[in-house]
C-alpha positions in Angstrom: -12.8 -3.3 -31.6 -9.8 -5.2 -32.9 -10.0 -9.0 -32.7 -7.6 -11.8 -32.1 -4.1 -11.9 -30.6 -0.7 -12.0 -32.3 1.1 -15.1 -31.3 4.3 -13.0 -31.4 2.8 -10.4 -29.0 4.5 -9.6 -25.7 3.5 -10.8 -22.3 3.6 -7.8 -20.1 3.2 -7.7 -16.3 2.0 -4.8 -14.1 2.4 -4.7 -10.4 1.6 -2.1 -7.8 2.5 -1.8 -4.2 0.1 0.3 -2.0 -0.4 1.1 1.6 -2.8 -1.9 2.0 -0.7 -4.4 0.2 3.1 -4.0 0.5 3.9 -7.6 -0.6 5.4 -7.1 -4.0 7.0 -10.6 -4.1 3.5 -12.2 -3.9 2.4 -10.4 -7.0 5.5 -11.3 -8.9 5.2 -14.9 -8.0 1.5 -15.1 -9.0 2.2 -13.5 -12.4 5.2 -15.8 -13.1 3.1 -18.8 -12.4 0.4 -17.6 -14.7 2.8 -16.8 -17.5 4.7 -20.0 -16.9 7.9 -18.1 -17.6 9.3 -14.6 -17.1 7.2 -11.9 -18.7 8.8 -10.0 -21.6 8.6 -6.8 -19.5 7.6 -5.6 -16.1 5.9 -2.3 -15.2 5.8 -1.3 -11.6 4.3 1.4 -9.4 4.9 2.1 -5.7 2.2 4.5 -4.6 -0.4 4.9 -1.9 -2.9 6.8 -3.9 -5.2 5.7 -6.7 -4.7 8.6 -9.2 -3.7 7.4 -12.6 -1.7 10.6 -13.2 0.7 9.7 -10.5 1.3 6.1 -11.6 4.2 6.3 -14.0 4.4 2.5 -14.4 0.8 2.3 -15.6 1.2 5.2 -18.0 4.4 3.6 -19.4 2.5 0.3 -19.8 -0.3 2.0 -21.8 2.2 3.7 -24.0 4.1 0.5 -24.6 1.5 -2.2 -25.3 0.5 -2.9 -28.9 -2.1 -5.1 -30.6 -1.5 -8.7 -29.8 0.1 -8.1 -26.4 -1.2 -9.6 -23.2 -1.1 -7.7 -19.8 -1.0 -9.8 -16.7 -2.0 -8.4 -13.3 -2.0 -10.2 -10.0 -5.5 -9.0 -9.1 -8.1 -6.4 -10.1 -7.3 -4.1 -7.2 -3.7 -3.8 -8.4 -4.8 -2.3 -11.7 -7.4 0.1 -10.3 -8.8 1.2 -7.0 -12.4 1.8 -8.2 -14.7 0.1 -10.7 -14.9 3.1 -13.1 -11.1 3.2 -13.5 -11.0 -0.6 -13.8 -13.5 -0.6 -16.7 -11.8 2.3 -18.4 -8.4 0.7 -18.3 -9.6 -2.7 -19.5 -11.6 -1.0 -22.3 -8.5 1.0 -23.4 -6.5 -2.2 -23.7 -9.2 -4.1 -25.6 -9.7 -1.3 -28.0 -6.0 -1.4 -28.8 -6.1 -5.2 -29.4 -4.5 -6.0 -26.0 -5.7 -8.8 -23.7 -5.9 -8.3 -19.9 -5.6 -11.3 -17.6 -6.3 -11.1 -13.8 -4.5 -14.0 -12.1 -6.3 -14.0 -8.7 -9.8 -13.8 -10.2 -8.9 -16.2 -13.1 -10.4 -13.8 -15.5 -9.2 -12.9 -19.0 -10.5 -10.2 -21.3 -9.5 -10.8 -24.9 -10.1 -8.4 -27.9 -13.0 -9.5 -30.0 -14.5 -11.9 -27.4 -15.6 -9.4 -24.7 -19.4 -9.3 -24.3 -22.1 -7.8 -22.0 -21.8 -10.8 -19.6 -18.0 -10.4 -19.3 -18.4 -6.6 -18.7 -21.0 -7.2 -16.1 -18.8 -9.7 -14.3 -15.9 -7.3 -14.4 -18.2 -4.6 -12.9 -19.4 -6.8 -10.1 -16.0 -8.2 -9.2 -14.5 -4.7 -9.4 -17.1 -3.4 -7.0 -16.5 -6.3 -4.6 -12.7 -5.6 -4.6 -13.5 -1.9 -3.9 -15.7 -2.9 -1.0 -13.0 -5.2 0.4 -10.5 -2.3 0.3 -13.0 -0.1 2.2 -13.4 -2.8 4.8 -9.7 -3.1 5.2 -9.4 0.7 5.8 -12.3 0.5 8.3 -10.6 -2.3 10.2 -7.3 -0.4 10.2 -9.1 2.7 11.6 -10.8 0.6 14.3 -7.6 -1.0 15.3 -5.9 2.4 15.6 -8.8 3.8 17.7 -8.6 0.8 20.0 -4.9 1.1 20.4 -5.2 4.7 21.3 -7.8 3.9 23.8 -5.4 1.4 25.4 -2.7 4.0 25.3 -0.3 1.9 23.1 -0.5 3.8 19.9 2.3 6.3 19.2 3.0 8.2 16.0 6.2 9.7 17.2 9.5 8.1 18.3 9.5 6.1 21.5 12.3 6.2 24.1 14.3 3.1 24.9 14.9 2.3 28.6 18.5 3.5 28.4 17.3 6.8 27.0 14.9 7.2 29.8 17.8 6.6 32.2 19.9 9.1 30.4 17.1 11.7 30.5 16.5 11.1 34.3 20.2 11.6 35.0 20.4 14.7 32.9 17.3 16.2 34.6 18.9 15.5 38.0 21.8 17.6 36.9 19.4 20.4 36.0 19.3 20.1 32.3 16.0 21.5 31.0 13.5 19.0 29.7 13.2 21.0 26.5 17.0 20.5 25.9 16.8 16.8 26.7 13.8 16.4 24.4 15.6 18.1 21.5 18.7 16.0 22.0 16.7 12.8 21.9 14.5 13.9 19.0 11.2 13.6 20.8 8.6 16.0 22.3 8.7 17.5 25.8 5.5 15.6 26.6 7.3 12.3 25.7 10.1 13.2 28.1 7.5 14.0 30.9 5.6 10.8 30.2 8.8 8.8 30.4 10.1 10.5 33.6 6.7 10.3 35.3 6.1 6.7 34.4 3.0 7.4 32.4 1.5 5.4 29.5 4.0 3.0 27.9 6.6 4.1 30.4 4.6 3.0 33.4 7.1 0.4 34.4 10.0 2.8 34.4 11.4 5.0 37.1 9.6 8.2 38.1 11.0 11.6 37.3 13.3 13.3 39.8 11.7 16.2 41.7 12.4 19.7 40.5 13.0 19.1 36.8 13.3 22.2 34.7 11.1 22.7 31.6 
């Protein structure tokens, strides 16, 4: 392992926006405060998956950094989504003489100074971060399930009151529901729900009798 840092090395920053943390500005601010200046270069990924092959910003960072450089990351879960990848990425940097600094966790891994205790700490904290992400996904799933049960969750477009009025008037004139649905960019079931005052449309007027499908 290479030791020491070059005082002339670059301060590099890596940020990643995922489905569970879309706040890029928070990451930028945390890194700027840690560096106490603007990093020499930023590397960014906007992805929802954890595959390294799809993260062009991370790959560019690994190709760019040189011995003596320092990589700043807002938190461990921004660098990797699982402990194995986290350890591998940090090891790769250290082997090339590059320091890795995690701002949120206040942890720094510097070439030549990494030991078994530091690696154990990285493993444990990486596992904790991985568990936190799993809990977030679980809470999201529970929230969606509860919303569905309450009949307030919708994946598709929702009609505005004036669109419901328009649909009602057109159906009165004999326009088929299928045509109205197509024109408004929604499903026929959405039109029926709106016209019949079902679900989120319960407070709206009921459908006229004799509507065509």
